[in-house]
C-alpha positions, 0 to 999 in steps of 0.5 A, a space after each residue: 569511392 575514396 580510392 577512386 577519387 584519389 586514383 582520378 586525382 593522380 591521373 589528372 596530375 600525371 597528365 598535367 605534368 606530362 603537358 608541362 614537360 612537353 611544352 618545355 621540351 618542345 619550346 622554341 627558346 634558344 633558336 633565332 634567325 633563319 635557315 635557308 633550306 636551299 643552301 643550309 647544311 645538315 647541321 644548320 637544318 638540324 637546329 630547327 625546332 623538332 628537326 633532328 639529324 635524320 630529318 635534316 638528312 632527308 631535307 638535304 637529300 630531297 633538295 639534291 633529288 628535286 632541286 631547290 625548294 620554291 616555298 617554305 611550304 615545300 618542306 612538307 614534301 620531305 619525309 618526316 615533316 608534316 603539318 605540326 612540325 612545319 608549324 613549329 619551324 615555319 618562322 625559322 625557314 626561308 628559301 632565299 638569303 643567308 642562313 643566320 640560325 643560332 641555337 644553344 642546342 648542340 646537334 651532330 649529324 652522322 653521315 649516312 652509311 
């Protein structure tokens, strides 16, 4: 019984550490300003929390193929952007105005082959 109690304690500790790491890694810290998804470059879009180079390319391709986004919620139509990801980025996205996003996160977008 003592071994089972230790095992359960270790499992709880592992989950607690994983939760803290996830919270830190997915933090919006270091991002400020807005990204106009109708005019922003792939590099600028990739600065959004949880958005990397692949999804940034998808956003630009969607815009090229379907025209400008009418609302920020239209981002959910882009492959790779679901409800959870949208919740992270909605405060940093706009469909009008200048792109003013600033971040300490360094991202380079590779050109598709």
